[in-house]
N, C-alpha and C positions, 0 to 999 in steps of 0.2 A: 432492438427487444435489450431487454434489465433481466439481469439471472441476481437474486434476493437471496441471502444467507441460506434459509429452509432449501430453498432449489437447488443450491449449490452442492449441500450436505444426503441430496437429494440423489444429484447426478453421481458424488462419491458414491454413497451407501451402494449404487447400484452396480459403477463400473469396474470394485473392489470385491463388490460380494461382499460386503460388509454390513453391520445391522446400521441402521439409525443414530441411535446414540453414539454407536464405540465412530460411523463417521465424521458428527458432531464435534467427538472429543479431541479427535486427530487435527481435526478443521482449528480450533479453538489454541488446540498447541502449538499446532503454525505458527499461526499468527501472531501468538503472545513470544513463542522464539522468535519469529523478525522483528518486533519491539524488543524487547530486549539486547541485541544486537545490534539494533538501530540507536537504541538509548547509548549505547556503551562508545559508539562511532564505528564498529566494522559494519562495512556493509555485505551485503549476504547475494548472492549468486547460485542460480538457480538451472543451469547450464543446460539451454537449447527452451529456457525461458526467459530469462531473463536477471538483471540487479536490482535489487534494493538499496540505494541509499544517501547518504543525509545533505542537503547542500544548503548552502547561508544564504539569508536574503540579507541584503545592508540595511542598517536602519535608513529609513527619507523620510523625506518629509513628504505630508498630505494634508485633505482639507474635508473638513468634518461637512458631509452634504446638508444637514438643518442647518448649521448657523452661515456655512463656508470660512470659521474662521479653521485659521492654519494649526495644525498639528503633527508633534513628532510622533513617528511608529519606529519601533523598539521591534533591531536587530534582529532578526531568528533562526532557528533550524528547522529546516524544513524536509517533511519526506521524498524521495524523487522515485523513479522508476525508469530505467533504462529497457525496453522490449534486446532479447537476445534475438538473432539470426533465425532463429529455428520458426520460432514464433510471429517474427517479420512474414519469410514465406508461407507460414499457414495462410496469411488473411491475405496474400497476394496469388 
């Protein structure tokens, strides 16, 4: 099953007994805060849920699938998530 943003907003509104507009603003603010913290290089830990952090991907070589030519792929920072124990336990 796949949950999109509007379905998540509906679930937040129902669970917290707030309007959908307020739930949407709360979700947007949460996501923006996580992005800002990650951009600064900080980790975001939500106890019982998990930790968002920035990983590093090294530069590497690759191939252009269309031409087969070798290309260089730059190093990059990538967002990562490590699930917390309570989240893992809830799934098993």
